[in-house]
Each structure stands twice: as structure tokens, then as C-alpha cells.
PAFIFI-836312 format. One record per residue (C-alpha): residue number from 1; chain; x, y, z. Coordinates in steps of 0.02 Angstrom, whole numbers. Each point is the difference from the previous one (the first is absolute). Layout:
% PAFIFI-836312
<node resi="NUM" chain="A" xx="X" yy="Y" zz="Z"/>
...
% end
This chain:
% PAFIFI-836312
<node resi="1" chain="A" xx="-45" yy="-985" zz="751"/>
<node resi="2" chain="A" xx="103" yy="10" zz="-124"/>
<node resi="3" chain="A" xx="170" yy="108" zz="35"/>
<node resi="4" chain="A" xx="60" yy="85" zz="121"/>
<node resi="5" chain="A" xx="-149" yy="125" zz="94"/>
<node resi="6" chain="A" xx="134" yy="132" zz="42"/>
<node resi="7" chain="A" xx="11" yy="37" zz="-176"/>
<node resi="8" chain="A" xx="-184" yy="11" zz="-6"/>
<node resi="9" chain="A" xx="36" yy="210" zz="65"/>
<node resi="10" chain="A" xx="68" yy="125" zz="-92"/>
<node resi="11" chain="A" xx="164" yy="67" zz="30"/>
<node resi="12" chain="A" xx="1" yy="171" zz="21"/>
<node resi="13" chain="A" xx="75" yy="99" zz="-184"/>
<node resi="14" chain="A" xx="145" yy="91" zz="53"/>
<node resi="15" chain="A" xx="49" yy="71" zz="-163"/>
<node resi="16" chain="A" xx="-8" yy="-58" zz="-195"/>
<node resi="17" chain="A" xx="31" yy="-187" zz="21"/>
<node resi="18" chain="A" xx="-101" yy="-132" zz="69"/>
<node resi="19" chain="A" xx="98" yy="-97" zz="130"/>
<node resi="20" chain="A" xx="40" yy="-175" zz="-51"/>
<node resi="21" chain="A" xx="-134" yy="-137" zz="-49"/>
<node resi="22" chain="A" xx="-33" yy="-142" zz="139"/>
<node resi="23" chain="A" xx="21" yy="-156" zz="-53"/>
<node resi="24" chain="A" xx="-127" yy="-45" zz="-161"/>
<node resi="25" chain="A" xx="-116" yy="-120" zz="41"/>
<node resi="26" chain="A" xx="32" yy="-121" zz="-158"/>
<node resi="27" chain="A" xx="-188" yy="-91" zz="-55"/>
<node resi="28" chain="A" xx="-117" yy="130" zz="116"/>
<node resi="29" chain="A" xx="-159" yy="-77" zz="44"/>
<node resi="30" chain="A" xx="-141" yy="149" zz="-44"/>
<node resi="31" chain="A" xx="-124" yy="-17" zz="118"/>
<node resi="32" chain="A" xx="-189" yy="8" zz="-102"/>
<node resi="33" chain="A" xx="-40" yy="133" zz="118"/>
<node resi="34" chain="A" xx="120" yy="92" zz="-98"/>
<node resi="35" chain="A" xx="-18" yy="-111" zz="-180"/>
<node resi="36" chain="A" xx="-54" yy="170" zz="-102"/>
<node resi="37" chain="A" xx="10" yy="145" zz="-114"/>
<node resi="38" chain="A" xx="-8" yy="136" zz="148"/>
<node resi="39" chain="A" xx="-13" yy="209" zz="-59"/>
<node resi="40" chain="A" xx="49" yy="153" zz="116"/>
<node resi="41" chain="A" xx="27" yy="164" zz="-23"/>
<node resi="42" chain="A" xx="148" yy="89" zz="90"/>
<node resi="43" chain="A" xx="-45" yy="142" zz="-66"/>
<node resi="44" chain="A" xx="166" yy="62" zz="41"/>
<node resi="45" chain="A" xx="157" yy="9" zz="106"/>
<node resi="46" chain="A" xx="-36" yy="-2" zz="181"/>
<node resi="47" chain="A" xx="171" yy="117" zz="13"/>
<node resi="48" chain="A" xx="145" yy="-40" zz="-147"/>
<node resi="49" chain="A" xx="205" yy="85" zz="-3"/>
<node resi="50" chain="A" xx="121" yy="-5" zz="-177"/>
<node resi="51" chain="A" xx="148" yy="28" zz="-28"/>
<node resi="52" chain="A" xx="57" yy="206" zz="-19"/>
<node resi="53" chain="A" xx="-70" yy="16" zz="-177"/>
<node resi="54" chain="A" xx="-143" yy="-91" zz="-15"/>
<node resi="55" chain="A" xx="-123" yy="52" zz="39"/>
<node resi="56" chain="A" xx="-168" yy="-105" zz="53"/>
<node resi="57" chain="A" xx="-136" yy="8" zz="-149"/>
<node resi="58" chain="A" xx="-86" yy="-135" zz="4"/>
<node resi="59" chain="A" xx="-71" yy="-145" zz="109"/>
<node resi="60" chain="A" xx="-97" yy="-172" zz="37"/>
<node resi="61" chain="A" xx="-166" yy="11" zz="-75"/>
<node resi="62" chain="A" xx="-120" yy="-181" zz="-31"/>
<node resi="63" chain="A" xx="124" yy="-156" zz="37"/>
<node resi="64" chain="A" xx="-71" yy="-158" zz="-52"/>
<node resi="65" chain="A" xx="70" yy="-153" zz="88"/>
<node resi="66" chain="A" xx="-42" yy="-183" zz="-39"/>
<node resi="67" chain="A" xx="26" yy="-153" zz="125"/>
<node resi="68" chain="A" xx="24" yy="-158" zz="-93"/>
<node resi="69" chain="A" xx="21" yy="-153" zz="124"/>
<node resi="70" chain="A" xx="191" yy="-5" zz="-11"/>
<node resi="71" chain="A" xx="25" yy="180" zz="-76"/>
<node resi="72" chain="A" xx="-20" yy="196" zz="-13"/>
<node resi="73" chain="A" xx="-39" yy="98" zz="-143"/>
<node resi="74" chain="A" xx="-32" yy="194" zz="-30"/>
<node resi="75" chain="A" xx="-62" yy="5" zz="-173"/>
<node resi="76" chain="A" xx="-34" yy="206" zz="13"/>
<node resi="77" chain="A" xx="66" yy="135" zz="111"/>
<node resi="78" chain="A" xx="-42" yy="188" zz="-32"/>
<node resi="79" chain="A" xx="119" yy="128" zz="-2"/>
<node resi="80" chain="A" xx="-116" yy="175" zz="50"/>
<node resi="81" chain="A" xx="72" yy="153" zz="-37"/>
<node resi="82" chain="A" xx="-25" yy="180" zz="91"/>
<node resi="83" chain="A" xx="-56" yy="137" zz="-106"/>
<node resi="84" chain="A" xx="112" yy="119" zz="47"/>
<node resi="85" chain="A" xx="110" yy="-128" zz="-19"/>
<node resi="86" chain="A" xx="-82" yy="-44" zz="-189"/>
<node resi="87" chain="A" xx="11" yy="205" zz="-37"/>
<node resi="88" chain="A" xx="179" yy="-41" zz="32"/>
<node resi="89" chain="A" xx="31" yy="-108" zz="-127"/>
<node resi="90" chain="A" xx="-72" yy="48" zz="-129"/>
<node resi="91" chain="A" xx="124" yy="171" zz="32"/>
<node resi="92" chain="A" xx="151" yy="-114" zz="27"/>
<node resi="93" chain="A" xx="-57" yy="-74" zz="-160"/>
<node resi="94" chain="A" xx="-11" yy="151" zz="-97"/>
<node resi="95" chain="A" xx="-188" yy="27" zz="-7"/>
<node resi="96" chain="A" xx="83" yy="-136" zz="-142"/>
<node resi="97" chain="A" xx="-104" yy="-191" zz="98"/>
<node resi="98" chain="A" xx="-20" yy="-49" zz="180"/>
<node resi="99" chain="A" xx="45" yy="-169" zz="92"/>
<node resi="100" chain="A" xx="-127" yy="-117" zz="58"/>
<node resi="101" chain="A" xx="79" yy="-150" zz="109"/>
<node resi="102" chain="A" xx="-98" yy="-204" zz="28"/>
<node resi="103" chain="A" xx="75" yy="-109" zz="108"/>
<node resi="104" chain="A" xx="-13" yy="-212" zz="-28"/>
<node resi="105" chain="A" xx="62" yy="-92" zz="112"/>
<node resi="106" chain="A" xx="162" yy="-145" zz="-46"/>
<node resi="107" chain="A" xx="20" yy="-120" zz="161"/>
<node resi="108" chain="A" xx="-56" yy="-19" zz="191"/>
<node resi="109" chain="A" xx="86" yy="-58" zz="134"/>
<node resi="110" chain="A" xx="-80" yy="-72" zz="178"/>
<node resi="111" chain="A" xx="101" yy="-15" zz="154"/>
<node resi="112" chain="A" xx="-144" yy="-33" zz="100"/>
<node resi="113" chain="A" xx="-181" yy="-101" zz="12"/>
<node resi="114" chain="A" xx="-153" yy="-24" zz="117"/>
<node resi="115" chain="A" xx="-175" yy="-40" zz="-36"/>
<node resi="116" chain="A" xx="-31" yy="218" zz="18"/>
<node resi="117" chain="A" xx="164" yy="88" zz="-25"/>
<node resi="118" chain="A" xx="127" yy="5" zz="-139"/>
<node resi="119" chain="A" xx="175" yy="95" zz="-41"/>
<node resi="120" chain="A" xx="73" yy="7" zz="-147"/>
<node resi="121" chain="A" xx="107" yy="127" zz="-138"/>
<node resi="122" chain="A" xx="-40" yy="10" zz="-166"/>
<node resi="123" chain="A" xx="85" yy="65" zz="-114"/>
<node resi="124" chain="A" xx="-77" yy="125" zz="-138"/>
<node resi="125" chain="A" xx="33" yy="55" zz="-197"/>
<node resi="126" chain="A" xx="-51" yy="186" zz="23"/>
<node resi="127" chain="A" xx="-10" yy="48" zz="-209"/>
<node resi="128" chain="A" xx="23" yy="191" zz="5"/>
<node resi="129" chain="A" xx="-80" yy="47" zz="-199"/>
<node resi="130" chain="A" xx="29" yy="182" zz="-43"/>
<node resi="131" chain="A" xx="-119" yy="55" zz="-183"/>
<node resi="132" chain="A" xx="93" yy="121" zz="-87"/>
<node resi="133" chain="A" xx="-133" yy="103" zz="-77"/>
<node resi="134" chain="A" xx="-118" yy="-63" zz="83"/>
<node resi="135" chain="A" xx="-19" yy="-159" zz="-99"/>
<node resi="136" chain="A" xx="188" yy="-107" zz="-24"/>
<node resi="137" chain="A" xx="39" yy="-120" zz="140"/>
<node resi="138" chain="A" xx="189" yy="-27" zz="94"/>
<node resi="139" chain="A" xx="3" yy="-134" zz="111"/>
<node resi="140" chain="A" xx="114" yy="-25" zz="131"/>
<node resi="141" chain="A" xx="-7" yy="-126" zz="129"/>
<node resi="142" chain="A" xx="58" yy="65" zz="201"/>
<node resi="143" chain="A" xx="27" yy="-134" zz="129"/>
<node resi="144" chain="A" xx="-104" yy="1" zz="152"/>
<node resi="145" chain="A" xx="-6" yy="-102" zz="187"/>
<node resi="146" chain="A" xx="-145" yy="-20" zz="110"/>
<node resi="147" chain="A" xx="4" yy="-88" zz="164"/>
<node resi="148" chain="A" xx="-165" yy="-31" zz="69"/>
<node resi="149" chain="A" xx="-94" yy="-97" zz="131"/>
<node resi="150" chain="A" xx="-188" yy="-32" zz="-17"/>
<node resi="151" chain="A" xx="-143" yy="-31" zz="139"/>
<node resi="152" chain="A" xx="-173" yy="-65" zz="-46"/>
<node resi="153" chain="A" xx="-107" yy="78" zz="113"/>
<node resi="154" chain="A" xx="-174" yy="-47" zz="-109"/>
<node resi="155" chain="A" xx="-40" yy="-150" zz="-119"/>
<node resi="156" chain="A" xx="13" yy="150" zz="-112"/>
<node resi="157" chain="A" xx="130" yy="108" zz="84"/>
<node resi="158" chain="A" xx="179" yy="15" zz="14"/>
<node resi="159" chain="A" xx="93" yy="142" zz="63"/>
<node resi="160" chain="A" xx="195" yy="14" zz="-105"/>
<node resi="161" chain="A" xx="112" yy="117" zz="61"/>
<node resi="162" chain="A" xx="166" yy="8" zz="-105"/>
<node resi="163" chain="A" xx="167" yy="110" zz="-9"/>
<node resi="164" chain="A" xx="18" yy="18" zz="-183"/>
<node resi="165" chain="A" xx="189" yy="35" zz="-72"/>
<node resi="166" chain="A" xx="-30" yy="86" zz="-164"/>
<node resi="167" chain="A" xx="177" yy="43" zz="-141"/>
<node resi="168" chain="A" xx="-41" yy="133" zz="-117"/>
<node resi="169" chain="A" xx="184" yy="9" zz="-116"/>
<node resi="170" chain="A" xx="115" yy="-44" zz="118"/>
<node resi="171" chain="A" xx="-94" yy="116" zz="116"/>
<node resi="172" chain="A" xx="-114" yy="-83" zz="193"/>
<node resi="173" chain="A" xx="-158" yy="53" zz="55"/>
<node resi="174" chain="A" xx="-49" yy="-118" zz="136"/>
<node resi="175" chain="A" xx="-151" yy="-7" zz="137"/>
<node resi="176" chain="A" xx="-145" yy="-65" zz="98"/>
<node resi="177" chain="A" xx="-178" yy="-52" zz="-57"/>
<node resi="178" chain="A" xx="-138" yy="-93" zz="55"/>
<node resi="179" chain="A" xx="-184" yy="-58" zz="-61"/>
<node resi="180" chain="A" xx="-141" yy="-113" zz="47"/>
<node resi="181" chain="A" xx="-34" yy="-123" zz="-175"/>
<node resi="182" chain="A" xx="-132" yy="-58" zz="-36"/>
<node resi="183" chain="A" xx="-42" yy="-189" zz="-63"/>
<node resi="184" chain="A" xx="-58" yy="47" zz="-233"/>
<node resi="185" chain="A" xx="10" yy="-186" zz="-25"/>
<node resi="186" chain="A" xx="10" yy="-159" zz="68"/>
<node resi="187" chain="A" xx="125" yy="-93" zz="-127"/>
<node resi="188" chain="A" xx="158" yy="101" zz="-27"/>
<node resi="189" chain="A" xx="-25" yy="23" zz="-218"/>
% end
């Protein structure tokens, strides 16, 4: 066991801030049962809230977590926008464009590791692209933080539960999600 086993439970998210981070494991040794890449699809938030003035327009889609012997990476995290939110977005662009979103991990800190469970926090960048006149892209990056736990439920299945904060032009959206992730590669790229 590495880290404090009591941190394997996510504290309840009370508002638009993640709870203080527990002590980071400086030199994590990730169990071989976790090593490789895992893909899952939360299919949106289980629950979501926003600052006044911000509409909850998107949520998590397909995500890939890759675990190597000593680190975690998130090479891809899809952001899904509902059909109604997409129509509203086109209206906000006065019919002259639309927005898309994609995310990728910057860094991950691990707080607790057992042979079958882990807890960490991943910092992401959500890339917001405005497609003006439907062909001219304008990109901006927005920060996002995800507190998560991963529990090995079978040799090729991990249950992930997470709480996420997303910033958009200074406004915050926060929520919780969960998904079963399946192994897609035995070694990270």
C-alpha cells in the first residue's frame, strides 16, 4: 500500500472547488494489474451544476487513461455536446459557426495505491475551438481538474468514479461521473 488508504474515497464535492489534495506519492509504483491503457465512456455527468450565467452544455465522453510503471497519462478525453446545446451554440454564433471541445491530460498526481485501487487528480486542458464560417478555427484552452478513484473489478475492467471542475471564460461547471473502463492495450504508447 502506498499513501494513506483512507484517501481512496472521494470526499463529497460541495461546490465549484475540489477538496484539498492529500499528500502526493512522489515515486508511485503502479501495480502491474493496472498497467496499460484503459478506455471508458461516462456518457455525460451523473450530476452537474454551474455558476450563474453558464449553461451546462457538455459532459465527458470517451476517455483513455494509460498507466505505466510510475505514472498516469490521459492522452484523450472526449467532450460531448448535446443536440440542443449544439443548436443553441450555432445561434450564439449568429449562424456563422459552431464550437467543438476536446481534452487531454497535462499531469496526474497519485494519492493512494493498493493492488486493486488507486486515487489521483488529473489536470486537463479542454480545448475550445470556434469554427467561424464553419472552416476558420480559433482555439482556446480552458483548465479542468478531475479527482478520481479507480477500482479493479476484473482483470480487464476498472470502475472509475470522478468529480470534475471545468472553467469556461472564468465561469465554472462541476459535476460527478462514473464509468467502467476496459483494457485496450497492455502497454501505454
